[in-house]
MINU-612949 format. One record per residue (C-alpha): x, y, z; residue in one letter. Coordinates in steps of 0.02 Angstrom, whole numbers, m for minus. Layout:
// MINU-612949
(node (X,Y,Z),'A')
...
***
This chain:
// MINU-612949
(node (569,885,1307),'X')
(node (442,900,1177),'X')
(node (361,1044,1227),'X')
(node (533,1137,1155),'X')
(node (485,1079,959),'X')
(node (382,1212,872),'X')
(node (256,1085,799),'X')
(node (230,1195,650),'X')
(node (383,1224,574),'X')
(node (452,1029,627),'X')
(node (292,955,531),'X')
(node (273,1063,383),'X')
(node (449,1064,349),'X')
(node (442,847,381),'X')
(node (307,834,256),'X')
(node (367,952,115),'X')
(node (533,844,134),'X')
(node (468,687,120),'X')
(node (328,738,m13),'X')
(node (486,821,m117),'X')
(node (595,652,m97),'X')
(node (448,544,m156),'X')
(node (394,654,m311),'X')
(node (575,667,m368),'X')
(node (611,470,m356),'X')
(node (461,419,m425),'X')
(node (478,557,m566),'X')
(node (681,578,m587),'X')
(node (711,631,m763),'X')
(node (566,764,m763),'X')
(node (612,829,m585),'X')
(node (787,821,m660),'X')
(node (743,917,m824),'X')
(node (637,1040,m716),'X')
(node (784,1070,m599),'X')
(node (898,1102,m736),'X')
(node (789,1233,m857),'X')
(node (759,1322,m674),'X')
(node (951,1346,m654),'X')
(node (982,1382,m832),'X')
(node (841,1512,m847),'X')
(node (912,1601,m678),'X')
(node (1098,1599,m735),'X')
(node (1045,1662,m927),'X')
(node (930,1798,m837),'X')
(node (983,1853,m689),'X')
(node (1172,1814,m674),'X')
(node (1221,1992,m665),'X')
(node (1110,2008,m519),'X')
(node (1178,1870,m425),'X')
(node (1375,1943,m453),'X')
(node (1310,2113,m409),'X')
(node (1226,2037,m228),'X')
(node (1403,1940,m193),'X')
(node (1492,2097,m211),'X')
(node (1356,2220,m118),'X')
(node (1382,2078,41),'X')
(node (1572,2120,16),'X')
(node (1551,2303,21),'X')
(node (1421,2267,166),'X')
(node (1557,2169,273),'X')
(node (1711,2288,226),'X')
(node (1578,2446,268),'X')
(node (1512,2372,424),'X')
(node (1699,2315,492),'X')
(node (1755,2507,482),'X')
(node (1600,2589,547),'X')
(node (1554,2644,711),'X')
(node (1452,2483,706),'X')
(node (1619,2366,726),'X')
(node (1631,2425,906),'X')
(node (1483,2329,945),'X')
(node (1466,2166,1041),'X')
(node (1380,2032,997),'X')
(node (1240,1990,1149),'X')
(node (1281,2146,1259),'X')
(node (1418,2266,1316),'X')
(node (1451,2143,1456),'X')
(node (1462,1983,1349),'X')
(node (1624,1862,1358),'X')
(node (1658,1755,1200),'X')
(node (1611,1588,1235),'X')
(node (1757,1486,1137),'X')
(node (1946,1542,1129),'X')
(node (1982,1630,946),'X')
(node (2069,1460,886),'X')
(node (1922,1338,918),'X')
(node (1815,1475,848),'X')
(node (1890,1486,666),'X')
(node (1918,1300,666),'X')
(node (1728,1270,684),'X')
(node (1673,1422,574),'X')
(node (1788,1340,430),'X')
(node (1746,1172,469),'X')
(node (1541,1206,439),'X')
(node (1569,1345,305),'X')
(node (1673,1276,153),'X')
(node (1772,1095,246),'X')
(node (1752,955,114),'X')
(node (1714,1051,m43),'X')
(node (1915,1135,m21),'X')
(node (1990,979,m21),'X')
(node (1889,912,m160),'X')
(node (1903,1063,m293),'X')
(node (2089,1127,m217),'X')
(node (2155,1004,m364),'X')
(node (2019,982,m483),'X')
(node (1982,1166,m500),'X')
(node (2128,1233,m567),'X')
(node (2182,1103,m673),'X')
(node (1996,1113,m756),'X')
(node (2017,1293,m783),'X')
(node (2187,1279,m864),'X')
(node (2132,1157,m981),'X')
(node (1979,1217,m1035),'X')
(node (1938,1279,m1203),'X')
(node (1826,1411,m1149),'X')
(node (1926,1518,m1067),'X')
(node (2060,1506,m1165),'X')
(node (2112,1547,m1353),'X')
(node (2212,1424,m1442),'X')
(node (2416,1468,m1429),'X')
(node (2368,1549,m1250),'X')
(node (2537,1515,m1155),'X')
(node (2532,1441,m1015),'X')
(node (2574,1563,m889),'X')
(node (2445,1649,m940),'X')
(node (2319,1512,m925),'X')
(node (2406,1471,m742),'X')
(node (2392,1637,m705),'X')
(node (2183,1642,m722),'X')
(node (2175,1483,m675),'X')
(node (2206,1518,m479),'X')
(node (2128,1680,m495),'X')
(node (1947,1614,m519),'X')
(node (1992,1475,m399),'X')
(node (2017,1627,m265),'X')
(node (1879,1716,m331),'X')
(node (1746,1553,m295),'X')
(node (1817,1496,m141),'X')
(node (1881,1666,m50),'X')
(node (1792,1818,7),'X')
(node (1639,1834,m84),'X')
(node (1586,1661,m6),'X')
(node (1631,1708,161),'X')
(node (1557,1872,152),'X')
(node (1384,1786,102),'X')
(node (1414,1684,257),'X')
(node (1455,1849,351),'X')
(node (1311,1951,313),'X')
(node (1177,1824,368),'X')
(node (1277,1763,532),'X')
(node (1300,1947,587),'X')
(node (1099,1954,555),'X')
(node (1072,1788,658),'X')
(node (1188,1832,782),'X')
(node (1152,2039,809),'X')
(node (961,1981,814),'X')
(node (966,1822,932),'X')
(node (1097,1906,1055),'X')
(node (1060,2086,1057),'X')
(node (868,2086,1028),'X')
(node (823,1929,1113),'X')
(node (728,1850,936),'X')
(node (724,1654,900),'X')
(node (875,1588,793),'X')
(node (774,1597,641),'X')
(node (757,1676,472),'X')
(node (591,1758,487),'X')
(node (671,1855,645),'X')
(node (748,1967,519),'X')
(node (582,2045,491),'X')
(node (469,2067,626),'X')
(node (480,2241,600),'X')
(node (459,2253,413),'X')
(node (265,2221,396),'X')
(node (291,2015,425),'X')
(node (198,1996,578),'X')
(node (71,1865,547),'X')
(node (125,1683,615),'X')
(node (87,1603,462),'X')
(node (199,1715,325),'X')
(node (351,1701,477),'X')
(node (333,1496,464),'X')
(node (347,1518,282),'X')
(node (509,1611,269),'X')
(node (589,1492,393),'X')
(node (490,1328,313),'X')
(node (598,1364,170),'X')
(node (770,1396,263),'X')
(node (741,1234,343),'X')
(node (730,1150,158),'X')
(node (857,1224,82),'X')
(node (975,1166,238),'X')
(node (917,990,236),'X')
(node (929,982,56),'X')
(node (1092,1044,69),'X')
(node (1175,943,202),'X')
(node (1098,787,130),'X')
(node (1137,814,m43),'X')
(node (1326,845,11),'X')
(node (1339,664,126),'X')
(node (1266,570,m25),'X')
(node (1408,672,m139),'X')
(node (1513,641,9),'X')
(node (1485,462,2),'X')
(node (1528,449,m179),'X')
(node (1707,528,m167),'X')
(node (1747,414,m10),'X')
(node (1695,258,m89),'X')
(node (1790,312,m254),'X')
(node (1943,346,m134),'X')
(node (1922,165,m45),'X')
(node (1885,100,m249),'X')
(node (2034,177,m318),'X')
(node (2125,117,m168),'X')
(node (2073,m61,m196),'X')
(node (1985,m95,m26),'X')
(node (1838,m186,m27),'X')
(node (1800,m169,m197),'X')
(node (1636,m289,m194),'X')
(node (1561,m175,m65),'X')
(node (1558,m30,m235),'X')
(node (1466,m133,m353),'X')
(node (1296,m29,m402),'X')
(node (1170,m137,m334),'X')
(node (1016,m212,m455),'X')
(node (887,m125,m476),'X')
(node (920,26,m411),'X')
(node (1026,187,m479),'X')
(node (1194,155,m541),'X')
(node (1247,289,m428),'X')
(node (1177,140,m269),'X')
(node (1308,18,m176),'X')
(node (1331,m47,m20),'X')
(node (1472,48,23),'X')
(node (1420,200,0),'X')
(node (1244,171,108),'X')
(node (1371,100,230),'X')
(node (1484,266,222),'X')
(node (1316,365,258),'X')
(node (1259,253,398),'X')
(node (1444,312,490),'X')
(node (1455,473,459),'X')
(node (1265,479,537),'X')
(node (1300,381,666),'X')
(node (1474,488,715),'X')
(node (1368,643,677),'X')
(node (1225,610,795),'X')
(node (1354,569,929),'X')
(node (1434,723,908),'X')
(node (1259,838,896),'X')
(node (1207,734,1045),'X')
(node (1368,784,1135),'X')
(node (1319,970,1112),'X')
(node (1459,1118,1047),'X')
(node (1588,1097,1181),'X')
(node (1616,944,1185),'X')
(node (1555,864,1015),'X')
(node (1573,987,865),'X')
(node (1716,1092,918),'X')
(node (1843,936,962),'X')
(node (1785,873,792),'X')
(node (1836,1042,724),'X')
(node (1979,1043,820),'X')
(node (2041,873,748),'X')
(node (2000,937,567),'X')
(node (2103,1068,568),'X')
(node (2239,974,645),'X')
(node (2214,831,486),'X')
(node (2205,987,390),'X')
(node (2379,1060,430),'X')
(node (2471,877,421),'X')
(node (2394,852,259),'X')
(node (2456,1032,179),'X')
(node (2619,1032,257),'X')
(node (2663,875,186),'X')
(node (2610,915,3),'X')
(node (2703,1071,40),'X')
(node (2869,1015,112),'X')
(node (2860,827,m21),'X')
(node (2795,927,m180),'X')
(node (2871,1071,m260),'X')
(node (2903,1188,m121),'X')
(node (2985,1331,m225),'X')
(node (2865,1318,m352),'X')
(node (2740,1340,m221),'X')
(node (2795,1476,m142),'X')
(node (2829,1578,m303),'X')
(node (2658,1545,m351),'X')
(node (2566,1593,m193),'X')
(node (2657,1782,m197),'X')
(node (2599,1785,m397),'X')
(node (2440,1720,m355),'X')
(node (2400,1849,m227),'X')
(node (2452,2005,m331),'X')
(node (2388,1956,m475),'X')
(node (2213,1904,m376),'X')
(node (2225,2080,m322),'X')
(node (2289,2175,m475),'X')
(node (2126,2109,m564),'X')
(node (2001,2088,m411),'X')
(node (1864,2224,m485),'X')
(node (1864,2132,m651),'X')
(node (1853,1963,m596),'X')
(node (1712,2009,m462),'X')
(node (1610,2087,m602),'X')
(node (1645,1983,m738),'X')
(node (1488,1904,m808),'X')
(node (1537,1841,m953),'X')
(node (1442,1956,m1083),'X')
(node (1532,1939,m1244),'X')
(node (1581,1757,m1221),'X')
(node (1499,1588,m1208),'X')
(node (1395,1599,m1038),'X')
(node (1394,1411,m1007),'X')
(node (1569,1407,m924),'X')
(node (1496,1566,m814),'X')
(node (1349,1469,m767),'X')
(node (1447,1306,m743),'X')
(node (1568,1374,m620),'X')
(node (1536,1575,m560),'X')
(node (1374,1570,m527),'X')
(node (1347,1393,m473),'X')
(node (1463,1452,m330),'X')
(node (1374,1595,m293),'X')
(node (1207,1530,m294),'X')
(node (1275,1387,m195),'X')
(node (1336,1515,m51),'X')
(node (1184,1582,m44),'X')
(node (1080,1447,m30),'X')
(node (1170,1364,107),'X')
(node (1182,1544,189),'X')
(node (1037,1490,340),'X')
(node (1150,1343,367),'X')
(node (1311,1398,382),'X')
(node (1266,1569,455),'X')
(node (1162,1534,590),'X')
(node (1309,1411,644),'X')
(node (1420,1527,638),'X')
(node (1306,1664,731),'X')
(node (1283,1517,860),'X')
(node (1478,1520,919),'X')
(node (1512,1694,895),'X')
(node (1438,1777,1066),'X')
(node (1517,1917,1139),'X')
(node (1617,1957,983),'X')
(node (1620,2128,918),'X')
(node (1563,2159,751),'X')
(node (1734,2205,684),'X')
(node (1802,2056,756),'X')
(node (1664,1967,708),'X')
(node (1670,2029,500),'X')
(node (1878,2006,528),'X')
(node (1863,1822,581),'X')
(node (1711,1758,478),'X')
(node (1762,1855,312),'X')
(node (1950,1893,311),'X')
(node (2053,1774,412),'X')
(node (1955,1600,337),'X')
(node (1979,1686,142),'X')
(node (2167,1691,201),'X')
(node (2183,1516,258),'X')
(node (2082,1458,88),'X')
(node (2202,1563,m20),'X')
(node (2357,1478,67),'X')
(node (2276,1301,51),'X')
(node (2242,1315,m129),'X')
(node (2416,1383,m170),'X')
(node (2472,1248,m107),'X')
(node (2361,1112,m185),'X')
(node (2324,1212,m325),'X')
(node (2497,1266,m382),'X')
(node (2574,1088,m327),'X')
(node (2425,1009,m463),'X')
(node (2468,1136,m587),'X')
(node (2651,1101,m596),'X')
(node (2600,899,m607),'X')
(node (2516,959,m755),'X')
(node (2653,1064,m831),'X')
(node (2779,909,m804),'X')
(node (2659,781,m859),'X')
(node (2615,879,m1004),'X')
(node (2394,859,m962),'X')
(node (2394,700,m885),'X')
(node (2318,755,m750),'X')
(node (2189,845,m850),'X')
(node (2147,695,m941),'X')
(node (2106,589,m798),'X')
(node (1992,744,m713),'X')
(node (1885,753,m855),'X')
(node (1851,556,m866),'X')
(node (1801,552,m658),'X')
(node (1844,688,m557),'X')
(node (1808,615,m401),'X')
(node (1973,518,m409),'X')
(node (2081,679,m448),'X')
(node (2141,698,m282),'X')
(node (2194,532,m289),'X')
(node (2280,529,m453),'X')
(node (2361,698,m390),'X')
(node (2446,614,m231),'X')
(node (2506,456,m347),'X')
(node (2651,566,m385),'X')
(node (2685,599,m182),'X')
(node (2822,482,m77),'X')
(node (2712,382,38),'X')
(node (2546,409,m47),'X')
(node (2445,266,6),'X')
(node (2459,361,167),'X')
(node (2424,532,92),'X')
(node (2272,473,18),'X')
(node (2228,373,185),'X')
(node (2242,531,270),'X')
(node (2147,623,136),'X')
(node (1995,497,184),'X')
(node (1989,516,366),'X')
(node (1999,709,333),'X')
(node (1851,693,194),'X')
(node (1761,602,318),'X')
(node (1811,700,477),'X')
(node (1721,849,370),'X')
(node (1562,763,314),'X')
(node (1539,714,494),'X')
(node (1558,904,543),'X')
(node (1441,946,398),'X')
(node (1303,805,465),'X')
(node (1316,869,657),'X')
(node (1318,1054,620),'X')
(node (1179,1050,491),'X')
(node (1075,936,631),'X')
(node (1086,1059,753),'X')
(node (1062,1202,661),'X')
(node (896,1130,586),'X')
(node (845,1103,767),'X')
(node (874,1265,812),'X')
(node (755,1337,666),'X')
(node (629,1201,741),'X')
(node (651,1263,907),'X')
(node (509,1339,1008),'X')
(node (597,1409,1142),'X')
(node (710,1544,1140),'X')
(node (900,1524,1121),'X')
(node (940,1676,1144),'X')
(node (1108,1659,1239),'X')
(node (1252,1544,1243),'X')
(node (1196,1438,1392),'X')
(node (1014,1366,1277),'X')
(node (1045,1224,1155),'X')
(node (880,1151,1061),'X')
(node (819,972,1148),'X')
(node (910,817,1108),'X')
(node (777,726,1029),'X')
(node (775,887,911),'X')
(node (929,859,868),'X')
(node (935,660,861),'X')
(node (763,668,734),'X')
(node (851,785,623),'X')
(node (1061,690,617),'X')
(node (957,554,575),'X')
(node (841,616,446),'X')
(node (992,682,332),'X')
(node (1059,525,336),'X')
(node (918,438,279),'X')
(node (859,554,140),'X')
(node (1044,534,93),'X')
(node (1012,359,75),'X')
(node (865,368,m29),'X')
(node (916,485,m148),'X')
(node (1056,386,m183),'X')
(node (933,231,m212),'X')
(node (845,336,m335),'X')
(node (985,415,m426),'X')
(node (892,584,m364),'X')
(node (1065,669,m303),'X')
(node (1104,793,m456),'X')
(node (913,826,m460),'X')
(node (909,896,m270),'X')
(node (1090,950,m271),'X')
(node (988,1081,m429),'X')
(node (865,1101,m340),'X')
(node (971,1186,m178),'X')
(node (1051,1285,m326),'X')
(node (904,1357,m374),'X')
(node (858,1441,m201),'X')
(node (1013,1540,m203),'X')
(node (933,1685,m280),'X')
(node (770,1701,m202),'X')
(node (879,1695,m14),'X')
(node (997,1832,m109),'X')
(node (841,1928,m84),'X')
(node (789,1889,80),'X')
(node (970,1928,124),'X')
(node (966,2108,51),'X')
(node (819,2155,136),'X')
(node (892,2067,310),'X')
(node (1035,2173,276),'X')
(node (956,2337,276),'X')
(node (836,2287,418),'X')
(node (992,2252,534),'X')
(node (1081,2435,463),'X')
(node (927,2517,545),'X')
(node (934,2430,706),'X')
(node (1103,2450,718),'X')
(node (1099,2639,689),'X')
(node (993,2649,839),'X')
(node (1101,2527,952),'X')
(node (1272,2621,895),'X')
(node (1197,2786,973),'X')
(node (1185,2712,1148),'X')
(node (1391,2669,1120),'X')
***
């Protein structure tokens, strides 16, 4: 059982994680300032490179789908898909975006709508609403999924077709990175980004869920800060993280078929029910009109939106939104890409690109149009009340929005369950991915998964780190540290994509 663990990657990662968390908590203000200044430096000096990389990966995905490489099957010519199409889509969607889409589908369009940076005084409501939805589409659509798609395709091809381990270092074995320690260094970097990303997400998710429960006036005593700890720390948040960790632990032990797949199916069902309720009981005609106009405007302005780096305007908005998102997707690409690769055995590259990049983007556009346009309608009718509430506390924006609906309490409860299941999915898929990267055995076919002990350790570690960070108030600093890893990973993925192309040229000649 323990023989299946790669001790170099496991213990080095564990040591660095423990050290990093400890140092950050002891010097929280210094660490926060350092991370923020580093993020600002990257955004101000390399914003153009981040935008070019995001666009380049989207072009690469499109080209891969329409080229002769599109017919290559992940796993070989005789490989058959492990999961049905609908289950495959449900799992990759749950791992790829999940909770963020629920949280920001209301908050982001309204935040843009009321932004004084984006619009000059006197701008029409139509102009502001159109650009707000276009920017939201830009941040959550094709570019995000293309980043995941390139990394996922690299993982899938190098593991399933070339028989290499599910590790980032597998992308570079033929590029001069032959020494053990150089490969370990790259893999440890990927593990750190994955662990801090998931742990930070768990902590932020606990804050969002607790804000909803407090807003509903449920067990208010649990949400009071613990004296002597960070203002972010409360018994209720610890309980929420513990529940998420336990459910994620159960799911990851059950494995892909019995655990993560079933939970992802539940996520999609709950999301569908939630979206249909907002669509039917909200301004249905307004939402449909908005969807048509949003898609048309987004397509029409796609190139200018995709290449805008705010050269001649205030760069603070760009740093806080577009560059923030792109760096976040880059930093999370090892986690999401590896998970997507693991569930994509037997798919052709063309099918992979369509399923990973374009179909999820379409689902996201529909979701954002329903919630975003309904929120914009509320903002139009209530003359700024929703925007004011979001500026005061973005965590409760969804619940304030739902107050205007019939059966609002029921909808709020459904949204909380949806958020909880998405976070459990993030926890279990994150534990699975991290255990795969610290496993010594070759997980090169659909029959093999990491040892249970490896999965259990990482599932528990993710929850414990989230609780420790909440106690010390280090969530914002750690979130920023994850973003800072985005640009280095963009460079890693660029080289990996080039190496993938070289390997595919050889493979395609055999078809």
